[in-house]
C-alpha positions as CSV (number, residue, x, y, z in Angstrom):
1,M,0.0,0.1,0.1
2,H,1.4,3.5,-0.8
3,T,1.3,6.3,1.7
4,F,1.9,9.7,0.6
5,I,2.3,12.8,2.5
6,A,0.5,16.1,1.2
7,A,1.0,20.3,1.8
8,F,-2.2,21.7,1.0
9,A,-1.8,25.8,1.1
10,T,-5.0,26.7,3.3
11,D,-5.2,30.3,5.0
12,D,-8.5,28.8,6.9
13,G,-7.8,25.0,7.1
14,I,-10.9,24.3,3.6
15,S,-10.0,25.9,0.8
16,F,-6.9,27.0,-1.1
17,N,-5.6,30.0,-0.9
18,D,-5.8,32.7,-3.2
19,R,-2.1,33.3,-3.3
20,H,0.6,31.2,-4.9
21,F,1.9,28.1,-2.3
22,G,5.0,29.8,-1.7
23,D,2.5,32.7,0.4
24,A,0.1,30.5,2.3
25,D,-1.0,31.1,5.9
26,F,-0.4,28.0,6.4
27,Y,-0.1,24.1,5.2
28,D,-2.3,21.5,6.4
29,I,-0.8,17.9,6.1
30,Y,-2.3,15.2,5.5
31,E,-1.4,11.2,5.4
32,I,-3.1,9.4,2.3
33,T,-3.5,6.1,1.1
34,E,-5.7,5.1,-1.4
35,H,-8.5,4.1,1.5
36,K,-8.1,7.3,3.5
37,A,-7.0,10.7,3.7
38,S,-5.7,11.7,7.8
39,F,-4.6,15.5,9.0
40,L,-2.0,16.0,10.8
41,K,-1.1,19.0,12.0
42,R,-1.5,22.2,10.2
43,I,2.5,23.9,10.3
44,E,2.3,28.2,9.7
45,N,4.5,29.4,7.1
46,R,7.1,31.4,8.8
47,T,9.1,32.0,4.9
48,E,7.0,34.6,4.9
49,D,8.8,36.7,7.2
50,D,12.5,35.7,6.0
51,A,12.5,34.9,2.7
52,D,11.3,36.9,0.9
53,E,13.6,39.8,0.6
54,E,14.0,40.0,-3.3
55,G,9.2,39.0,-4.4
56,H,8.3,36.4,-6.7
57,G,10.1,33.9,-7.3
58,D,13.4,34.3,-4.7
59,S,15.6,31.4,-4.3
60,L,15.5,31.9,-0.5
61,K,12.1,31.6,0.5
62,A,11.7,28.0,-1.8
63,Q,14.2,27.0,-0.6
64,S,13.2,27.6,3.2
65,V,9.4,26.7,1.9
66,S,11.0,23.6,0.7
67,S,13.0,22.4,3.9
68,M,10.6,23.2,6.0
69,L,8.0,20.9,4.8
70,T,10.6,17.7,3.6
71,K,10.8,17.8,7.7
72,E,7.1,16.8,7.8
73,G,8.6,14.3,5.1
74,V,6.1,15.8,2.3
75,T,6.5,14.8,-1.1
76,L,2.8,16.2,-2.5
77,V,2.1,20.1,-2.5
78,V,-1.2,21.6,-3.9
79,S,-2.7,24.7,-4.5
80,H,-4.9,26.9,-7.0
81,F,-1.9,28.9,-7.4
82,Y,1.6,28.0,-7.7
83,G,4.9,30.9,-8.5
84,P,7.8,31.7,-10.1
85,N,9.7,29.5,-8.1
86,L,7.2,26.4,-9.2
87,Q,9.9,24.8,-11.1
88,R,12.4,24.6,-7.8
89,I,10.2,22.6,-6.1
90,R,9.3,20.8,-8.2
91,K,12.9,19.1,-8.4
92,K,11.6,18.0,-4.7
93,F,8.4,17.0,-4.6
94,L,5.1,15.9,-6.9
95,C,2.5,19.5,-7.3
96,I,-0.8,19.2,-8.2
97,V,-3.2,22.0,-9.5
98,N,-6.5,22.2,-8.5
99,K,-8.6,25.6,-10.5
100,K,-11.6,24.3,-8.8
101,G,-12.1,22.7,-5.4
102,N,-11.5,23.0,-2.0
103,I,-9.0,20.6,0.4
104,E,-11.8,18.1,1.3
105,E,-12.5,17.4,-2.6
106,S,-8.9,17.7,-3.7
107,L,-8.3,14.9,-0.9
108,K,-11.0,12.0,-2.3
109,Q,-9.7,12.8,-5.8
110,L,-5.8,11.7,-4.4
111,K,-7.2,8.7,-2.6
112,D,-8.7,7.6,-6.4
113,M,-5.7,8.2,-7.9
114,V,-2.8,6.8,-5.2
115,A,-0.2,4.9,-8.4
116,R,-0.2,7.6,-10.7
117,L,1.1,9.7,-8.1
118,F,3.0,7.3,-7.3
119,E,4.7,6.9,-11.0
120,E,4.5,10.3,-11.2
121,L,6.7,10.7,-7.7
122,S,9.3,7.5,-8.7
123,K,10.5,9.7,-11.8
124,K,12.2,11.4,-10.0
125,E,13.0,14.8,-10.7
126,D,11.4,14.6,-14.5
127,K,7.5,14.1,-12.5
128,N,4.7,16.0,-14.5
129,I,2.7,18.6,-12.7
130,I,-0.7,17.0,-12.1
131,Q,-3.8,19.2,-12.7
132,L,-6.9,18.2,-10.4
């Protein structure tokens, strides 16, 4: 059975934030399998205070967000929008774009596509961006 740890960019824990992934107030962390999705924790995004001096696309900000999420075991990141750092974070995570749904709807969709997600993650650096 495949298990993934996913970070959802949110400000309220229900919907995605309306800004780039790295600009979310919080990342809600879930464990996802083909049978269930379990909320693990909420992480406050403190990178706005210390790593956004160059504005959008700041490599230090990408590194800070990536480091924070890697420590939590995250392999999937889910958001409405990604900014210029998408190519940087894509090297470490499988990026999921959901323009229409909220977090609960995304969890249902991700559970149904665990095999595809595992296949994409096994590609290492040539992972496709998944659209929900």
